[in-house]
Predicted model as a PDB file, atoms N, CA, C, CB and O in Angstrom, pLDDT in the B-factor column:
MODEL        1                                                                  
ATOM      1  N   PHE A   1     -89.592-237.989 -23.689  1.00 61.00           N  
ATOM      2  CA  PHE A   1     -89.199-238.396 -22.351  1.00 61.00           C  
ATOM      3  C   PHE A   1     -90.387-238.924 -21.558  1.00 61.00           C  
ATOM      4  CB  PHE A   1     -88.556-237.234 -21.618  1.00 61.00           C  
ATOM      5  O   PHE A   1     -90.286-239.953 -20.889  1.00 61.00           O  
ATOM      6  N   LEU A   2     -91.500-238.226 -21.632  1.00 66.00           N  
ATOM      7  CA  LEU A   2     -92.657-238.605 -20.828  1.00 66.00           C  
ATOM      8  C   LEU A   2     -93.176-239.979 -21.208  1.00 66.00           C  
ATOM      9  CB  LEU A   2     -93.763-237.578 -20.978  1.00 66.00           C  
ATOM     10  O   LEU A   2     -93.529-240.774 -20.336  1.00 66.00           O  
ATOM     11  N   CYS A   3     -93.225-240.261 -22.480  1.00 68.00           N  
ATOM     12  CA  CYS A   3     -93.706-241.566 -22.936  1.00 68.00           C  
ATOM     13  C   CYS A   3     -92.844-242.685 -22.367  1.00 68.00           C  
ATOM     14  CB  CYS A   3     -93.716-241.633 -24.471  1.00 68.00           C  
ATOM     15  O   CYS A   3     -93.363-243.671 -21.843  1.00 68.00           O  
ATOM     16  N   HIS A   4     -91.536-242.533 -22.471  1.00 68.00           N  
ATOM     17  CA  HIS A   4     -90.620-243.549 -21.939  1.00 68.00           C  
ATOM     18  C   HIS A   4     -90.763-243.670 -20.430  1.00 68.00           C  
ATOM     19  CB  HIS A   4     -89.166-243.210 -22.303  1.00 68.00           C  
ATOM     20  O   HIS A   4     -90.814-244.782 -19.904  1.00 68.00           O  
ATOM     21  N   PHE A   5     -90.829-242.557 -19.730  1.00 67.00           N  
ATOM     22  CA  PHE A   5     -90.963-242.545 -18.276  1.00 67.00           C  
ATOM     23  C   PHE A   5     -92.203-243.321 -17.841  1.00 67.00           C  
ATOM     24  CB  PHE A   5     -91.029-241.102 -17.754  1.00 67.00           C  
ATOM     25  O   PHE A   5     -92.147-244.124 -16.910  1.00 67.00           O  
ATOM     26  N   CYS A   6     -93.307-243.079 -18.512  1.00 67.00           N  
ATOM     27  CA  CYS A   6     -94.571-243.708 -18.137  1.00 67.00           C  
ATOM     28  C   CYS A   6     -94.611-245.191 -18.484  1.00 67.00           C  
ATOM     29  CB  CYS A   6     -95.717-243.000 -18.815  1.00 67.00           C  
ATOM     30  O   CYS A   6     -95.145-245.994 -17.717  1.00 67.00           O  
ATOM     31  N   ILE A   7     -94.059-245.553 -19.617  1.00 65.00           N  
ATOM     32  CA  ILE A   7     -94.079-246.958 -20.028  1.00 65.00           C  
ATOM     33  C   ILE A   7     -93.119-247.795 -19.198  1.00 65.00           C  
ATOM     34  CB  ILE A   7     -93.729-247.083 -21.507  1.00 65.00           C  
ATOM     35  O   ILE A   7     -93.461-248.897 -18.769  1.00 65.00           O  
ATOM     36  N   VAL A   8     -91.919-247.275 -18.971  1.00 67.00           N  
ATOM     37  CA  VAL A   8     -90.878-248.062 -18.309  1.00 67.00           C  
ATOM     38  C   VAL A   8     -90.979-248.009 -16.791  1.00 67.00           C  
ATOM     39  CB  VAL A   8     -89.515-247.576 -18.740  1.00 67.00           C  
ATOM     40  O   VAL A   8     -90.763-249.021 -16.124  1.00 67.00           O  
ATOM     41  N   TYR A   9     -91.303-246.849 -16.238  1.00 67.00           N  
ATOM     42  CA  TYR A   9     -91.214-246.696 -14.787  1.00 67.00           C  
ATOM     43  C   TYR A   9     -92.550-246.730 -14.064  1.00 67.00           C  
ATOM     44  CB  TYR A   9     -90.533-245.423 -14.472  1.00 67.00           C  
ATOM     45  O   TYR A   9     -92.750-247.580 -13.195  1.00 67.00           O  
ATOM     46  N   PHE A  10     -93.459-245.843 -14.391  1.00 66.00           N  
ATOM     47  CA  PHE A  10     -94.682-245.702 -13.605  1.00 66.00           C  
ATOM     48  C   PHE A  10     -95.889-245.618 -14.540  1.00 66.00           C  
ATOM     49  CB  PHE A  10     -94.610-244.449 -12.692  1.00 66.00           C  
ATOM     50  O   PHE A  10     -96.102-244.615 -15.222  1.00 66.00           O  
ATOM     51  N   LEU A  11     -96.652-246.674 -14.553  1.00 63.00           N  
ATOM     52  CA  LEU A  11     -97.790-246.733 -15.461  1.00 63.00           C  
ATOM     53  C   LEU A  11     -98.962-245.885 -14.987  1.00 63.00           C  
ATOM     54  CB  LEU A  11     -98.234-248.159 -15.631  1.00 63.00           C  
ATOM     55  O   LEU A  11     -99.730-245.377 -15.804  1.00 63.00           O  
ATOM     56  N   GLU A  12     -99.106-245.729 -13.671  1.00 76.00           N  
ATOM     57  CA  GLU A  12    -100.220-244.969 -13.131  1.00 76.00           C  
ATOM     58  C   GLU A  12     -99.716-243.634 -12.609  1.00 76.00           C  
ATOM     59  CB  GLU A  12    -100.937-245.757 -12.016  1.00 76.00           C  
ATOM     60  O   GLU A  12     -98.868-243.584 -11.718  1.00 76.00           O  
ATOM     61  N   PHE A  13    -100.245-242.553 -13.172  1.00 80.00           N  
ATOM     62  CA  PHE A  13     -99.828-241.213 -12.779  1.00 80.00           C  
ATOM     63  C   PHE A  13    -100.929-240.239 -13.144  1.00 80.00           C  
ATOM     64  CB  PHE A  13     -98.488-240.816 -13.454  1.00 80.00           C  
ATOM     65  O   PHE A  13    -101.883-240.586 -13.841  1.00 80.00           O  
ATOM     66  N   GLU A  14    -100.784-239.010 -12.661  1.00 84.00           N  
ATOM     67  CA  GLU A  14    -101.705-237.939 -13.015  1.00 84.00           C  
ATOM     68  C   GLU A  14    -100.887-236.751 -13.496  1.00 84.00           C  
ATOM     69  CB  GLU A  14    -102.616-237.547 -11.807  1.00 84.00           C  
ATOM     70  O   GLU A  14     -99.916-236.360 -12.847  1.00 84.00           O  
ATOM     71  N   ILE A  15    -101.269-236.181 -14.617  1.00 85.00           N  
ATOM     72  CA  ILE A  15    -100.605-234.986 -15.122  1.00 85.00           C  
ATOM     73  C   ILE A  15    -101.253-233.780 -14.454  1.00 85.00           C  
ATOM     74  CB  ILE A  15    -100.696-234.891 -16.688  1.00 85.00           C  
ATOM     75  O   ILE A  15    -102.450-233.537 -14.612  1.00 85.00           O  
ATOM     76  N   ILE A  16    -100.449-233.028 -13.707  1.00 88.00           N  
ATOM     77  CA  ILE A  16    -100.932-231.852 -12.994  1.00 88.00           C  
ATOM     78  C   ILE A  16    -100.856-230.611 -13.877  1.00 88.00           C  
ATOM     79  CB  ILE A  16    -100.128-231.638 -11.710  1.00 88.00           C  
ATOM     80  O   ILE A  16    -101.770-229.786 -13.887  1.00 88.00           O  
ATOM     81  N   ASP A  17     -99.760-230.488 -14.615  1.00 89.00           N  
ATOM     82  CA  ASP A  17     -99.563-229.333 -15.482  1.00 89.00           C  
ATOM     83  C   ASP A  17     -98.677-229.757 -16.640  1.00 89.00           C  
ATOM     84  CB  ASP A  17     -98.936-228.134 -14.704  1.00 89.00           C  
ATOM     85  O   ASP A  17     -97.777-230.582 -16.478  1.00 89.00           O  
ATOM     86  N   GLU A  18     -98.936-229.193 -17.800  1.00 88.00           N  
ATOM     87  CA  GLU A  18     -98.144-229.536 -18.984  1.00 88.00           C  
ATOM     88  C   GLU A  18     -98.060-228.321 -19.892  1.00 88.00           C  
ATOM     89  CB  GLU A  18     -98.759-230.750 -19.744  1.00 88.00           C  
ATOM     90  O   GLU A  18     -99.061-227.651 -20.147  1.00 88.00           O  
ATOM     91  N   ASN A  19     -96.848-228.043 -20.379  1.00 88.00           N  
ATOM     92  CA  ASN A  19     -96.657-226.996 -21.376  1.00 88.00           C  
ATOM     93  C   ASN A  19     -95.589-227.471 -22.355  1.00 88.00           C  
ATOM     94  CB  ASN A  19     -96.252-225.634 -20.709  1.00 88.00           C  
ATOM     95  O   ASN A  19     -95.210-228.641 -22.322  1.00 88.00           O  
ATOM     96  N   ASN A  20     -95.105-226.608 -23.208  1.00 84.00           N  
ATOM     97  CA  ASN A  20     -94.121-227.011 -24.218  1.00 84.00           C  
ATOM     98  C   ASN A  20     -92.788-227.439 -23.629  1.00 84.00           C  
ATOM     99  CB  ASN A  20     -93.894-225.886 -25.177  1.00 84.00           C  
ATOM    100  O   ASN A  20     -92.066-228.226 -24.241  1.00 84.00           O  
ATOM    101  N   ASP A  21     -92.446-226.925 -22.435  1.00 84.00           N  
ATOM    102  CA  ASP A  21     -91.133-227.184 -21.851  1.00 84.00           C  
ATOM    103  C   ASP A  21     -91.128-228.198 -20.718  1.00 84.00           C  
ATOM    104  CB  ASP A  21     -90.564-225.918 -21.357  1.00 84.00           C  
ATOM    105  O   ASP A  21     -90.084-228.779 -20.421  1.00 84.00           O  
ATOM    106  N   SER A  22     -92.267-228.421 -20.082  1.00 84.00           N  
ATOM    107  CA  SER A  22     -92.253-229.293 -18.910  1.00 84.00           C  
ATOM    108  C   SER A  22     -93.608-229.952 -18.665  1.00 84.00           C  
ATOM    109  CB  SER A  22     -91.839-228.504 -17.682  1.00 84.00           C  
ATOM    110  O   SER A  22     -94.643-229.539 -19.188  1.00 84.00           O  
ATOM    111  N   VAL A  23     -93.545-230.999 -17.842  1.00 84.00           N  
ATOM    112  CA  VAL A  23     -94.744-231.700 -17.396  1.00 84.00           C  
ATOM    113  C   VAL A  23     -94.578-231.961 -15.912  1.00 84.00           C  
ATOM    114  CB  VAL A  23     -94.977-233.038 -18.194  1.00 84.00           C  
ATOM    115  O   VAL A  23     -93.522-232.413 -15.471  1.00 84.00           O  
ATOM    116  N   ILE A  24     -95.607-231.680 -15.148  1.00 86.00           N  
ATOM    117  CA  ILE A  24     -95.587-231.999 -13.720  1.00 86.00           C  
ATOM    118  C   ILE A  24     -96.504-233.194 -13.514  1.00 86.00           C  
ATOM    119  CB  ILE A  24     -96.036-230.768 -12.836  1.00 86.00           C  
ATOM    120  O   ILE A  24     -97.689-233.157 -13.842  1.00 86.00           O  
ATOM    121  N   LEU A  25     -95.919-234.266 -12.956  1.00 84.00           N  
ATOM    122  CA  LEU A  25     -96.643-235.510 -12.721  1.00 84.00           C  
ATOM    123  C   LEU A  25     -96.766-235.785 -11.232  1.00 84.00           C  
ATOM    124  CB  LEU A  25     -95.947-236.680 -13.419  1.00 84.00           C  
ATOM    125  O   LEU A  25     -95.928-235.364 -10.435  1.00 84.00           O  
ATOM    126  N   VAL A  26     -97.820-236.496 -10.874  1.00 85.00           N  
ATOM    127  CA  VAL A  26     -97.977-237.020  -9.527  1.00 85.00           C  
ATOM    128  C   VAL A  26     -98.133-238.530  -9.653  1.00 85.00           C  
ATOM    129  CB  VAL A  26     -99.204-236.368  -8.784  1.00 85.00           C  
ATOM    130  O   VAL A  26     -98.958-239.018 -10.426  1.00 85.00           O  
ATOM    131  N   PHE A  27     -97.338-239.256  -8.890  1.00 79.00           N  
ATOM    132  CA  PHE A  27     -97.491-240.702  -8.833  1.00 79.00           C  
ATOM    133  C   PHE A  27     -97.045-241.184  -7.470  1.00 79.00           C  
ATOM    134  CB  PHE A  27     -96.688-241.399  -9.955  1.00 79.00           C  
ATOM    135  O   PHE A  27     -96.339-240.474  -6.753  1.00 79.00           O  
ATOM    136  N   THR A  28     -97.451-242.377  -7.115  1.00 78.00           N  
ATOM    137  CA  THR A  28     -97.135-242.951  -5.819  1.00 78.00           C  
ATOM    138  C   THR A  28     -96.330-244.221  -6.016  1.00 78.00           C  
ATOM    139  CB  THR A  28     -98.417-243.236  -5.012  1.00 78.00           C  
ATOM    140  O   THR A  28     -96.639-245.049  -6.873  1.00 78.00           O  
ATOM    141  N   THR A  29     -95.296-244.359  -5.211  1.00 77.00           N  
ATOM    142  CA  THR A  29     -94.513-245.593  -5.226  1.00 77.00           C  
ATOM    143  C   THR A  29     -93.921-245.825  -3.849  1.00 77.00           C  
ATOM    144  CB  THR A  29     -93.395-245.534  -6.299  1.00 77.00           C  
ATOM    145  O   THR A  29     -93.661-244.880  -3.105  1.00 77.00           O  
ATOM    146  N   TRP A  30     -93.713-247.074  -3.520  1.00 77.00           N  
ATOM    147  CA  TRP A  30     -93.030-247.434  -2.279  1.00 77.00           C  
ATOM    148  C   TRP A  30     -91.634-247.940  -2.577  1.00 77.00           C  
ATOM    149  CB  TRP A  30     -93.826-248.493  -1.504  1.00 77.00           C  
ATOM    150  O   TRP A  30     -90.857-248.205  -1.659  1.00 77.00           O  
ATOM    151  N   VAL A  31     -91.313-248.075  -3.842  1.00 75.00           N  
ATOM    152  CA  VAL A  31     -90.016-248.611  -4.249  1.00 75.00           C  
ATOM    153  C   VAL A  31     -89.102-247.432  -4.591  1.00 75.00           C  
ATOM    154  CB  VAL A  31     -90.158-249.594  -5.471  1.00 75.00           C  
ATOM    155  O   VAL A  31     -88.942-247.072  -5.757  1.00 75.00           O  
ATOM    156  N   TYR A  32     -88.511-246.844  -3.556  1.00 76.00           N  
ATOM    157  CA  TYR A  32     -87.733-245.631  -3.765  1.00 76.00           C  
ATOM    158  C   TYR A  32     -86.454-245.861  -4.551  1.00 76.00           C  
ATOM    159  CB  TYR A  32     -87.398-245.018  -2.451  1.00 76.00           C  
ATOM    160  O   TYR A  32     -86.025-244.978  -5.293  1.00 76.00           O  
ATOM    161  N   ARG A  33     -85.840-247.015  -4.407  1.00 78.00           N  
ATOM    162  CA  ARG A  33     -84.629-247.290  -5.188  1.00 78.00           C  
ATOM    163  C   ARG A  33     -84.955-247.239  -6.683  1.00 78.00           C  
ATOM    164  CB  ARG A  33     -84.028-248.678  -4.806  1.00 78.00           C  
ATOM    165  O   ARG A  33     -84.189-246.676  -7.465  1.00 78.00           O  
ATOM    166  N   TYR A  34     -86.045-247.804  -7.068  1.00 77.00           N  
ATOM    167  CA  TYR A  34     -86.496-247.786  -8.456  1.00 77.00           C  
ATOM    168  C   TYR A  34     -86.817-246.357  -8.893  1.00 77.00           C  
ATOM    169  CB  TYR A  34     -87.729-248.695  -8.636  1.00 77.00           C  
ATOM    170  O   TYR A  34     -86.493-245.949 -10.009  1.00 77.00           O  
ATOM    171  N   PHE A  35     -87.458-245.606  -8.001  1.00 77.00           N  
ATOM    172  CA  PHE A  35     -87.805-244.227  -8.285  1.00 77.00           C  
ATOM    173  C   PHE A  35     -86.559-243.368  -8.496  1.00 77.00           C  
ATOM    174  CB  PHE A  35     -88.647-243.660  -7.157  1.00 77.00           C  
ATOM    175  O   PHE A  35     -86.490-242.610  -9.464  1.00 77.00           O  
ATOM    176  N   TYR A  36     -85.580-243.479  -7.605  1.00 79.00           N  
ATOM    177  CA  TYR A  36     -84.360-242.681  -7.740  1.00 79.00           C  
ATOM    178  C   TYR A  36     -83.590-243.082  -8.995  1.00 79.00           C  
ATOM    179  CB  TYR A  36     -83.468-242.844  -6.496  1.00 79.00           C  
ATOM    180  O   TYR A  36     -82.969-242.236  -9.638  1.00 79.00           O  
ATOM    181  N   ASN A  37     -83.626-244.338  -9.341  1.00 79.00           N  
ATOM    182  CA  ASN A  37     -83.000-244.790 -10.582  1.00 79.00           C  
ATOM    183  C   ASN A  37     -83.646-244.090 -11.784  1.00 79.00           C  
ATOM    184  CB  ASN A  37     -83.117-246.331 -10.723  1.00 79.00           C  
ATOM    185  O   ASN A  37     -82.954-243.681 -12.715  1.00 79.00           O  
ATOM    186  N   ALA A  38     -84.959-243.957 -11.756  1.00 78.00           N  
ATOM    187  CA  ALA A  38     -85.653-243.264 -12.847  1.00 78.00           C  
ATOM    188  C   ALA A  38     -85.204-241.817 -12.941  1.00 78.00           C  
ATOM    189  CB  ALA A  38     -87.171-243.329 -12.649  1.00 78.00           C  
ATOM    190  O   ALA A  38     -84.944-241.315 -14.034  1.00 78.00           O  
ATOM    191  N   ILE A  39     -85.111-241.143 -11.800  1.00 79.00           N  
ATOM    192  CA  ILE A  39     -84.688-239.746 -11.807  1.00 79.00           C  
ATOM    193  C   ILE A  39     -83.251-239.612 -12.299  1.00 79.00           C  
ATOM    194  CB  ILE A  39     -84.826-239.140 -10.408  1.00 79.00           C  
ATOM    195  O   ILE A  39     -82.950-238.723 -13.096  1.00 79.00           O  
ATOM    196  N   PHE A  40     -82.365-240.482 -11.835  1.00 79.00           N  
ATOM    197  CA  PHE A  40     -80.969-240.427 -12.291  1.00 79.00           C  
ATOM    198  C   PHE A  40     -80.875-240.603 -13.804  1.00 79.00           C  
ATOM    199  CB  PHE A  40     -80.133-241.507 -11.587  1.00 79.00           C  
ATOM    200  O   PHE A  40     -80.049-239.958 -14.449  1.00 79.00           O  
ATOM    201  N   ASN A  41     -81.693-241.449 -14.363  1.00 79.00           N  
ATOM    202  CA  ASN A  41     -81.649-241.676 -15.805  1.00 79.00           C  
ATOM    203  C   ASN A  41     -82.020-240.439 -16.616  1.00 79.00           C  
ATOM    204  CB  ASN A  41     -82.570-242.808 -16.169  1.00 79.00           C  
ATOM    205  O   ASN A  41     -81.573-240.283 -17.753  1.00 79.00           O  
ATOM    206  N   TYR A  42     -82.831-239.566 -16.041  1.00 79.00           N  
ATOM    207  CA  TYR A  42     -83.244-238.365 -16.764  1.00 79.00           C  
ATOM    208  C   TYR A  42     -82.405-237.141 -16.407  1.00 79.00           C  
ATOM    209  CB  TYR A  42     -84.700-238.078 -16.486  1.00 79.00           C  
ATOM    210  O   TYR A  42     -82.630-236.053 -16.938  1.00 79.00           O  
ATOM    211  N   ARG A  43     -81.443-237.316 -15.511  1.00 81.00           N  
ATOM    212  CA  ARG A  43     -80.517-236.262 -15.111  1.00 81.00           C  
ATOM    213  C   ARG A  43     -81.225-234.940 -14.871  1.00 81.00           C  
ATOM    214  CB  ARG A  43     -79.447-236.084 -16.161  1.00 81.00           C  
ATOM    215  O   ARG A  43     -82.157-234.875 -14.069  1.00 81.00           O  
ATOM    216  N   GLU A  44     -80.795-233.884 -15.554  1.00 82.00           N  
ATOM    217  CA  GLU A  44     -81.351-232.553 -15.304  1.00 82.00           C  
ATOM    218  C   GLU A  44     -82.748-232.370 -15.888  1.00 82.00           C  
ATOM    219  CB  GLU A  44     -80.432-231.504 -15.872  1.00 82.00           C  
ATOM    220  O   GLU A  44     -83.372-231.331 -15.670  1.00 82.00           O  
ATOM    221  N   HIS A  45     -83.247-233.351 -16.618  1.00 82.00           N  
ATOM    222  CA  HIS A  45     -84.567-233.246 -17.227  1.00 82.00           C  
ATOM    223  C   HIS A  45     -85.701-233.653 -16.285  1.00 82.00           C  
ATOM    224  CB  HIS A  45     -84.616-234.093 -18.464  1.00 82.00           C  
ATOM    225  O   HIS A  45     -86.876-233.524 -16.630  1.00 82.00           O  
ATOM    226  N   CYS A  46     -85.351-234.139 -15.110  1.00 82.00           N  
ATOM    227  CA  CYS A  46     -86.359-234.591 -14.144  1.00 82.00           C  
ATOM    228  C   CYS A  46     -86.035-233.982 -12.786  1.00 82.00           C  
ATOM    229  CB  CYS A  46     -86.406-236.157 -14.058  1.00 82.00           C  
ATOM    230  O   CYS A  46     -84.934-234.170 -12.268  1.00 82.00           O  
ATOM    231  N   ILE A  47     -86.974-233.263 -12.213  1.00 85.00           N  
ATOM    232  CA  ILE A  47     -86.759-232.584 -10.938  1.00 85.00           C  
ATOM    233  C   ILE A  47     -87.813-233.060  -9.940  1.00 85.00           C  
ATOM    234  CB  ILE A  47     -86.815-231.033 -11.110  1.00 85.00           C  
ATOM    235  O   ILE A  47     -89.012-233.014 -10.217  1.00 85.00           O  
ATOM    236  N   LEU A  48     -87.352-233.516  -8.784  1.00 86.00           N  
ATOM    237  CA  LEU A  48     -88.245-233.925  -7.708  1.00 86.00           C  
ATOM    238  C   LEU A  48     -88.696-232.680  -6.954  1.00 86.00           C  
ATOM    239  CB  LEU A  48     -87.547-234.940  -6.749  1.00 86.00           C  
ATOM    240  O   LEU A  48     -87.868-231.924  -6.446  1.00 86.00           O  
ATOM    241  N   LEU A  49     -90.008-232.467  -6.881  1.00 86.00           N  
ATOM    242  CA  LEU A  49     -90.546-231.268  -6.250  1.00 86.00           C  
ATOM    243  C   LEU A  49     -91.131-231.513  -4.864  1.00 86.00           C  
ATOM    244  CB  LEU A  49     -91.594-230.673  -7.127  1.00 86.00           C  
ATOM    245  O   LEU A  49     -91.104-230.621  -4.015  1.00 86.00           O  
ATOM    246  N   ASP A  50     -91.650-232.692  -4.628  1.00 87.00           N  
ATOM    247  CA  ASP A  50     -92.371-232.946  -3.390  1.00 87.00           C  
ATOM    248  C   ASP A  50     -92.448-234.441  -3.162  1.00 87.00           C  
ATOM    249  CB  ASP A  50     -93.784-232.323  -3.427  1.00 87.00           C  
ATOM    250  O   ASP A  50     -92.400-235.164  -4.158  1.00 87.00           O  
ATOM    251  N   PRO A  51     -92.558-234.969  -1.994  1.00 87.00           N  
ATOM    252  CA  PRO A  51     -92.629-234.352  -0.681  1.00 87.00           C  
ATOM    253  C   PRO A  51     -91.263-233.821  -0.235  1.00 87.00           C  
ATOM    254  CB  PRO A  51     -93.163-235.352   0.336  1.00 87.00           C  
ATOM    255  O   PRO A  51     -90.223-234.339  -0.642  1.00 87.00           O  
ATOM    256  N   THR A  52     -91.281-232.808   0.586  1.00 91.00           N  
ATOM    257  CA  THR A  52     -90.047-232.110   0.941  1.00 91.00           C  
ATOM    258  C   THR A  52     -89.038-233.012   1.644  1.00 91.00           C  
ATOM    259  CB  THR A  52     -90.363-230.927   1.822  1.00 91.00           C  
ATOM    260  O   THR A  52     -87.834-232.832   1.463  1.00 91.00           O  
ATOM    261  N   ASP A  53     -89.491-233.971   2.436  1.00 90.00           N  
ATOM    262  CA  ASP A  53     -88.532-234.862   3.103  1.00 90.00           C  
ATOM    263  C   ASP A  53     -87.799-235.737   2.088  1.00 90.00           C  
ATOM    264  CB  ASP A  53     -89.251-235.747   4.140  1.00 90.00           C  
ATOM    265  O   ASP A  53     -86.625-236.051   2.280  1.00 90.00           O  
ATOM    266  N   LYS A  54     -88.472-236.131   1.018  1.00 86.00           N  
ATOM    267  CA  LYS A  54     -87.823-236.923  -0.032  1.00 86.00           C  
ATOM    268  C   LYS A  54     -86.899-236.055  -0.881  1.00 86.00           C  
ATOM    269  CB  LYS A  54     -88.877-237.598  -0.925  1.00 86.00           C  
ATOM    270  O   LYS A  54     -85.865-236.525  -1.355  1.00 86.00           O  
ATOM    271  N   VAL A  55     -87.269-234.787  -1.072  1.00 89.00           N  
ATOM    272  CA  VAL A  55     -86.398-233.864  -1.791  1.00 89.00           C  
ATOM    273  C   VAL A  55     -85.090-233.712  -1.027  1.00 89.00           C  
ATOM    274  CB  VAL A  55     -87.085-232.487  -1.986  1.00 89.00           C  
ATOM    275  O   VAL A  55     -84.016-233.767  -1.626  1.00 89.00           O  
ATOM    276  N   ALA A  56     -85.167-233.519   0.291  1.00 93.00           N  
ATOM    277  CA  ALA A  56     -83.965-233.387   1.118  1.00 93.00           C  
ATOM    278  C   ALA A  56     -83.141-234.671   1.087  1.00 93.00           C  
ATOM    279  CB  ALA A  56     -84.345-233.037   2.567  1.00 93.00           C  
ATOM    280  O   ALA A  56     -81.915-234.616   0.986  1.00 93.00           O  
ATOM    281  N   PHE A  57     -83.798-235.821   1.173  1.00 89.00           N  
ATOM    282  CA  PHE A  57     -83.093-237.102   1.135  1.00 89.00           C  
ATOM    283  C   PHE A  57     -82.375-237.281  -0.202  1.00 89.00           C  
ATOM    284  CB  PHE A  57     -84.074-238.266   1.375  1.00 89.00           C  
ATOM    285  O   PHE A  57     -81.214-237.688  -0.235  1.00 89.00           O  
ATOM    286  N   TYR A  58     -83.059-236.982  -1.290  1.00 86.00           N  
ATOM    287  CA  TYR A  58     -82.485-237.120  -2.626  1.00 86.00           C  
ATOM    288  C   TYR A  58     -81.301-236.171  -2.799  1.00 86.00           C  
ATOM    289  CB  TYR A  58     -83.552-236.849  -3.703  1.00 86.00           C  
ATOM    290  O   TYR A  58     -80.291-236.543  -3.396  1.00 86.00           O  
ATOM    291  N   LYS A  59     -81.419-234.971  -2.290  1.00 90.00           N  
ATOM    292  CA  LYS A  59     -80.312-234.012  -2.351  1.00 90.00           C  
ATOM    293  C   LYS A  59     -79.095-234.555  -1.616  1.00 90.00           C  
ATOM    294  CB  LYS A  59     -80.733-232.657  -1.753  1.00 90.00           C  
ATOM    295  O   LYS A  59     -77.972-234.447  -2.109  1.00 90.00           O  
ATOM    296  N   ASP A  60     -79.313-235.142  -0.431  1.00 92.00           N  
ATOM    297  CA  ASP A  60     -78.208-235.738   0.321  1.00 92.00           C  
ATOM    298  C   ASP A  60     -77.563-236.887  -0.440  1.00 92.00           C  
ATOM    299  CB  ASP A  60     -78.697-236.228   1.675  1.00 92.00           C  
ATOM    300  O   ASP A  60     -76.340-237.028  -0.433  1.00 92.00           O  
ATOM    301  N   VAL A  61     -78.375-237.708  -1.095  1.00 87.00           N  
ATOM    302  CA  VAL A  61     -77.841-238.811  -1.901  1.00 87.00           C  
ATOM    303  C   VAL A  61     -76.931-238.260  -2.991  1.00 87.00           C  
ATOM    304  CB  VAL A  61     -78.991-239.647  -2.526  1.00 87.00           C  
ATOM    305  O   VAL A  61     -75.833-238.773  -3.207  1.00 87.00           O  
ATOM    306  N   LEU A  62     -77.383-237.223  -3.673  1.00 87.00           N  
ATOM    307  CA  LEU A  62     -76.591-236.624  -4.752  1.00 87.00           C  
ATOM    308  C   LEU A  62     -75.306-235.989  -4.224  1.00 87.00           C  
ATOM    309  CB  LEU A  62     -77.419-235.577  -5.494  1.00 87.00           C  
ATOM    310  O   LEU A  62     -74.244-236.151  -4.824  1.00 87.00           O  
ATOM    311  N   LEU A  63     -75.395-235.272  -3.113  1.00 92.00           N  
ATOM    312  CA  LEU A  63     -74.202-234.640  -2.550  1.00 92.00           C  
ATOM    313  C   LEU A  63     -73.183-235.667  -2.075  1.00 92.00           C  
ATOM    314  CB  LEU A  63     -74.587-233.728  -1.397  1.00 92.00           C  
ATOM    315  O   LEU A  63     -71.980-235.481  -2.258  1.00 92.00           O  
ATOM    316  N   ASN A  64     -73.657-236.747  -1.467  1.00 93.00           N  
ATOM    317  CA  ASN A  64     -72.743-237.810  -1.028  1.00 93.00           C  
ATOM    318  C   ASN A  64     -72.116-238.525  -2.214  1.00 93.00           C  
ATOM    319  CB  ASN A  64     -73.481-238.819  -0.144  1.00 93.00           C  
ATOM    320  O   ASN A  64     -70.947-238.907  -2.166  1.00 93.00           O  
ATOM    321  N   THR A  65     -72.880-238.705  -3.265  1.00 89.00           N  
ATOM    322  CA  THR A  65     -72.334-239.318  -4.480  1.00 89.00           C  
ATOM    323  C   THR A  65     -71.277-238.418  -5.098  1.00 89.00           C  
ATOM    324  CB  THR A  65     -73.454-239.601  -5.499  1.00 89.00           C  
ATOM    325  O   THR A  65     -70.233-238.897  -5.542  1.00 89.00           O  
ATOM    326  N   LEU A  66     -71.540-237.126  -5.130  1.00 90.00           N  
ATOM    327  CA  LEU A  66     -70.597-236.160  -5.686  1.00 90.00           C  
ATOM    328  C   LEU A  66     -69.267-236.174  -4.937  1.00 90.00           C  
ATOM    329  CB  LEU A  66     -71.198-234.762  -5.650  1.00 90.00           C  
ATOM    330  O   LEU A  66     -68.215-235.983  -5.548  1.00 90.00           O  
ATOM    331  N   LYS A  67     -69.299-236.397  -3.629  1.00 93.00           N  
ATOM    332  CA  LYS A  67     -68.073-236.463  -2.824  1.00 93.00           C  
ATOM    333  C   LYS A  67     -67.135-237.562  -3.343  1.00 93.00           C  
ATOM    334  CB  LYS A  67     -68.418-236.716  -1.338  1.00 93.00           C  
ATOM    335  O   LYS A  67     -65.914-237.428  -3.270  1.00 93.00           O  
ATOM    336  N   ASN A  68     -67.708-238.626  -3.857  1.00 90.00           N  
ATOM    337  CA  ASN A  68     -66.889-239.732  -4.380  1.00 90.00           C  
ATOM    338  C   ASN A  68     -66.146-239.359  -5.649  1.00 90.00           C  
ATOM    339  CB  ASN A  68     -67.757-240.940  -4.649  1.00 90.00           C  
ATOM    340  O   ASN A  68     -65.181-240.028  -6.020  1.00 90.00           O  
ATOM    341  N   TYR A  69     -66.580-238.303  -6.319  1.00 89.00           N  
ATOM    342  CA  TYR A  69     -65.990-237.922  -7.599  1.00 89.00           C  
ATOM    343  C   TYR A  69     -65.288-236.573  -7.552  1.00 89.00           C  
ATOM    344  CB  TYR A  69     -67.052-237.894  -8.660  1.00 89.00           C  
ATOM    345  O   TYR A  69     -64.851-236.069  -8.586  1.00 89.00           O  
ATOM    346  N   SER A  70     -65.174-235.988  -6.381  1.00 76.00           N  
ATOM    347  CA  SER A  70     -64.519-234.686  -6.250  1.00 76.00           C  
ATOM    348  C   SER A  70     -63.040-234.834  -5.922  1.00 76.00           C  
ATOM    349  CB  SER A  70     -65.207-233.855  -5.175  1.00 76.00           C  
ATOM    350  O   SER A  70     -62.337-233.834  -5.777  1.00 76.00           O  
TER     351      SER A  70                                                      
ENDMDL                                                                          
END                                                                             
């Protein structure tokens, strides 16, 4: 997953922590639509941790999307 994520989405990043089950990355982007598309593609395998305002925004996007399918 990480190889594909880095090649396709964000070439410049920093690995903060890595173990057998997960990797924590830091990267910067101003293209949030592209960023959210990347997260959606990885479904439960990708979790947005920070910044908190973007976490709240992303949660709202997901909840509003879910309303369309409930």
